[in-house]
Each structure stands twice: as structure tokens, then as C-alpha cells.
N, C-alpha and C positions, 0 to 999 in steps of 0.2 A: 496677355497684356491687356486686352480689352476688359477682362474681368477685374483686374486691379484698378483700372480707371473707374469703372462703375462702382466698385466698393469704396474707393476714395471719394468719389462724388457723393455717394450716399452718406458717408461719414460726415463730410463737410455740411451737408444739408441737415443732418440730425443735430450736429453741434449748433448750427445757426438757429435752428428752431428752439433748442433748449435755452440758449442765451436769450432769445427774444421772450420766452415765457418767464424767465427768471427776473426780468426787469419789472419793477412796479409800473402799473399803467398810469397812475395819477400822481406821481411824485414820491419823494422819499425824504425822510428825516434821519439823521444819524449823528454819531459822535466819532471823534478821533481819539485814539488811545496812545499813551506813551509806552515804553518798554515794560513798565511796571503795571500796566493796566489802568492807569489813572486817566480820566477824561481831560484832554488838553485843548479840545476844540469841538465845534459842532458844524454840521453842514445841512443843506437842504437842496432839493431839486424841486422846483415849482411844477405846477400842473402843465406849464408851457415848456418844461425842460430846461429852465434857467437854473444854473448851479450857483450857489453862494455859500460862503463859510465864514466863520469867525473863530478866533483863537489860532492855534497852531495846527497845520495839516501834517499828518504823519502817514506812513505806509499802512498803519493798522487802523482800519475804520470798521465801524459796526453800525448797521442799520437798526434803528429802534422805533421806526414809525413810518406810516404811509399816509399820504394826503388823499382825500376823497374829493374829486372835482366833478363838476357838471352833474350834480345829483338832481334828480327830478323834484 
């Protein structure tokens, strides 16, 4: 039983680390696509983590850029 708990905890930590690394550090730009693959909206996440969008939000989104903040 103890081994299962340890394996489960290790898996949760590994997933959390992977998700944290997958997120862009300085913001993101992207588009929303309809079922045919046409762009129907855009979105951005600022350097401060503020989300905004224009157009239509759909379940299909595609990141196509990253912001570079606090550059030297």
C-alpha cells in the first residue's frame, strides 16, 4: 500500500513539473480555430498573466507566438 502511495505521489509531482515547464514564461499569443481550421479569433496572455481575446472563442486553440518581457 505504501509503495502505491509513493508511486502516485511521484506521478503527480512529475505531471505538475511537466505542466509548469510547458507554460510560456513571458506570455503567449494564439488563435482560435473553427471546425474547418479557419481562424475565428485571437488571444493573448500578457507578461503579467492577463488573458484577453477578440473574435470567437472555441475549444480549438493554437499558440503561435510568445512574448519576451523584462529583457535586459
